[in-house]
N, C-alpha and C positions, 0 to 999 in steps of 0.2 A: 755751546750756543746759546742765546740769548731767549729767552721762556715764549717770544712773540714768533723764533723760526720755530718754536716744535706745535705752537699753534697754527699756522699756518701751513706748515709740514702734515697735521693732524686733518686740516681742512682738503688739501691738494689727495690726502687717503681717499675721504669719505669721498670727495666728488668723483673719484676716479672711478670706487664701489657703485656711487649711484649711476654713474652715466653705463658703468659698465651691465647691472640690470636694466637700465632704461635698452641699452643693445638687445641685448639676449631675448623681454619682453617684446621688444619692434622683429628680432629675427624668427621666434618662435613661434607666435600669434598665426601672421599669414601661413607657416607650416602646418600648424592645427587646423585651421579653417581648409587649407588645401587637403590635407588627409582626410576629416570629416566628407568634405566633398565626393571626395575618391571614395571613400567608403556608402556615401550614399548615392552615388552614379551603379554601383554593383549593385545595393539593393535593391534602385528603381529597375536593372535593368532584367532581374530576377525573375521582379510582381509584376513588369511588361506582359516578359514573355506568360508569364500565369496566368495573367487577365484576357490576351489577346487571342491565343491557342488552346486553349484549356476549355472545356466547355462547360465545367465544373460538375459537382457531384450530388445529387444524380443531375443526368444533363440536359434533364427537361426542367429541370428548377424554374427555368422561368415562364412554360405556361402552366403548367402543372401546378395552379394559385394553392393548392393543399398543400403545399412542399411550405412549410415555414421556415424560417433563418435557424432553429432549433437543426432541423431534419439537413443542412446544409454538411455536406462534407469537406467539399471544397469549392471553393470558386473562381469561378472564368465565365467570361463572354462569351464566348469564340462558337457556332450556330454549328450542329451538327446536327446532318439528316438521316436517313434509316440510311442512305447510299452512299454518301461525299460526306466529306470533310475539309473545306477551301482555310487555306491561310488568311486571317487578318481579316473574316466576316462576320460578322459579330449579329448576336441575337435581339430583333428589336425588344421580348417578350423579357428581357433577362437585366435588359438598357432603362424600360419602361417600370421596372419594379427599382429601380436607385431613382424615379422621380418624387418627391412630396411635396409636392408647388401647396401651400395651405394646410399642409399635414391632412391632406382630403385622397391618399392613397391609402387605399385597404392592405394591400399587397405589399408594402415596403418594406425592404431590407435594411435594417440600419447596419449604419458604417462602422459601427463600434466588433457585431459581430463580423462583419468583411475583413475588419483588421486585423482580428483574432483569427482567421480564415488565411490570411495571408502571412500568417504568422511574426506578425508585427509586435512587438513590448508597444501597448498604447504608453508608459509611459514615458516611453523616449522617444519615440518615433509617432509622426500624422504621415497621411497622406491623402491628397487628391484627386480626382478623378474628374476632369474635364468631357464633354465628347459636346461636339458643335459643328457646323453643317461646315460644306469646304469653301463653300460664298458665301459674305456678308451682305442679304438680300433685305432693303427695307422698300416698303411701301409707302405710294404719298399719295390720298387724296388729292383729286383733281376734278375737275366737273365730267361730267358724265365717263369716267375711267379710275385708273390708275398708273401714277408713276415708278415706274419700280427701278431698284438702282440695283445692280450689282458688282460687287467689290470684293476685293481678296480677303482670305477668311480674317485678316487686321485691320478690313476696311478704310484701307487706303489703297489699293491698285484698283481705278475701273476695269471693268473684265470688260472689253469691246470682241461684240459678234454672235457675244450668248444667245441663244435661241430662248424666250419665254414663250410658256401657252400659259393659258388661263381660262378657265371657267366657272361662273357662280354660283350659286346653289342658295335657293331660298323656302321658306317657309309661307305657304297662304293655304289658309281655311283646312287645317291641321296634314297639309299635304308638303311635300319636297317638292321642289320644281326646278331641272339644269337651264341655266340661261346657253348660249351659244360659245364653243367653244373660239377662241382666242389668240391669238398669235405677234410675236415681235419679233425685233431681232435690239439691242443694245447697240448704242453708236462708242463712239471714241470715249466718251463721260463715262460708259458702263450703265448707262439708263434709255429707256425706253416708255412709251407711253399704251398702256392698255386699254382700251373704250370699250365699256359694254352698254351706253347708251344709254336710259333714262334710269334711272334707281329702282327698287323692285316696292320700295315702301315700304317692306316686311324684315324679319329676322334672315340673316345673310351671311356667307359663308364664301370668302374666295379662294378658289385652289390654283398657288401656281404652282409650274415647272422649269426650271433655270439647266439646260443642257448646252455644256460647254465641251465640244471636243469628247463628249459620251463622261463628262462628269458633271453628274443628275443630282440635283438637291430641290428638296421639297419646301413650300413656305406657305403656310395658312394665313389667312386675316380676314379678321370681322373689320366690316368697314361701320364707320362712325353714326349710332342709332342703332346699332343691333345689340350693344355691348351688356344692355339690361334685360334683352331674351334670348341671351346663349346660356347654355351650359356646359359650363367644360368638363369634362371624365378622359380615362383612358381605356384602352381594347388591349387588355392582358390577357395573353394565349387565347379564349374565346368568349371571357367575361368582360363586362362593363364594370366598372370603377362606382357604380350607381345602378339602383333601381329604378326600372325603366317602363314604364307601358305604352310601346308605342303600334302603328297601323305597320311597320315595316322598318326596318333596318336596311339602311345604301350603305355599301363599305365602295370608297371612291381609289380608284387604282389612275398609275398613268402608264399603260402599256406603248410601247414602242412598233406601231404597226407602218409596214413599207416604208421603215425607215423615218418615220413624223412618229411624233410625241402625240397617243391621244388622253383625254383624259375621262375616263367613266367612269359609271356607279355601276353596283352589282347589287341585287336585292337579294339581303338574307334572310333565313327562319329565325326566330330568334325567339327565346321564353321565360322562365324565373327560375333559380332553380331555389332548391332548398335554403338556401343562404343569403336569398333576401339579394342575388347580384341577379341583372339583366345578362344573359349572353348569347350568342351567335352559333347556329348550326355549322356553318362554314367561314374560314377565316380567310379571303382572297390574299395569296402573296403578292403584296409590294404595296399593299393597303397604307395610305394616307392617314383618312381620318372614317368614323361609321359617323353617319348624319340619322339623327331619328329624330322626331315630333312628338316631343311631353305637352301635351293642351299647346300652349300658344308659346310654347319654346323649344324653341332649336336644341336638340346636341351633338356637341361636335366631341366625338370620344377620339382622340389619337395614336394614333401611333408610328406617327415621324418624333424627331427629337428638333427640337428647336437650338434648346441651350440647356446640357446636364450637369450641374456642379454639383459633386458628392462625393461624401468622407468626414474626416473628423478634425479637418482644418478648412475653414473659409479662405475662398481668395480677394474675399472682402474686408476682408478683416484690418486696421490699420497698421498693424504690426505683426508681420510675419518672420516664423523662424529660417535659419538658416536650411536652404531645400536645394534639390535636381532637379527637374523638368527633363521630361523623356518627351517624344511627337512621334505619332504616326496614324500614317492615312486608310483606313478600315471603307467596310463597304457594310452599309446594314438597308438589306429588304429592297438592294438592287441602286440606293443612293449612296454619295459620298459624302464622309465625314472625318474630321480630326479628332483624336483622344492624345490629351493629354495626361501623363501622369507626374504629379510633384510626392516627392518624398521629402519630407521634411524631422529636422531634429532639433526636438522637444529642450533635449535638457545635455549638457553638455558633459 
């Protein structure tokens, strides 16, 4: 054989080896990804069960704000009363302790501690809990009222024939007043118009409740011009997340009476504890917000959930790691929400 034949044979062998290595890589990489996803699925299923069906330890860690994260023996969001525990009914107080907008929640539980309680190795795995209303509700101000649009949770499909109930509350002369109850029904485009008449010209808030075939979702809307005179807070257990001195605190609820949705306010006694936080004597079941006056400002202490994103990995990250997501419909204070759990593989 001539030397060029040996060189050619060597090149052929090298090409075969490179092709074999490439084929092996192309085959093993998808298998590795599939295997990792299957592992993430098993972990996610276990954690989802833990979160939705376990109340945590102590069981009252949501409403008892003296229980800090270092006192938790296990983590779970399930609601448990003294008499009964229903599946997929979550505790509003526990969820509120996961919200920390603008770092203003003194009762916040850190996701790093929860990750530890869930048994996740924080160097290898991350998690994200997303809780959002069953319907995507948007409110647009128009002359004399609001246009309310109700769509599916992804914001794509309009919800037709949904009942919309609304009431405005406003602050005047240091007192909180209520407007009339207004009703509407969404059309084929999933929207309807709610008319309140002339604006009160004072700090105001509008409480909406959407009901579609028994699926109920609240929405709280602050009209333009009121934002600077509104202070937001949380009502966790019986405590407000700030200190406020007010002549009265109203808890806004939305019971079903004679088959129709009502929006009512219940006055509650209040005080200021030794820790400096205002507290109410009793929280009505199904409270959407608590309203109080602080001088010329309207205090809105929320118990409803508009959107909760909580965890060690942000969904807004420009580059998300390999993950697996589970989704479940739940009930919180009689309202319908979607819980999404993401488990992420941080390192391979």
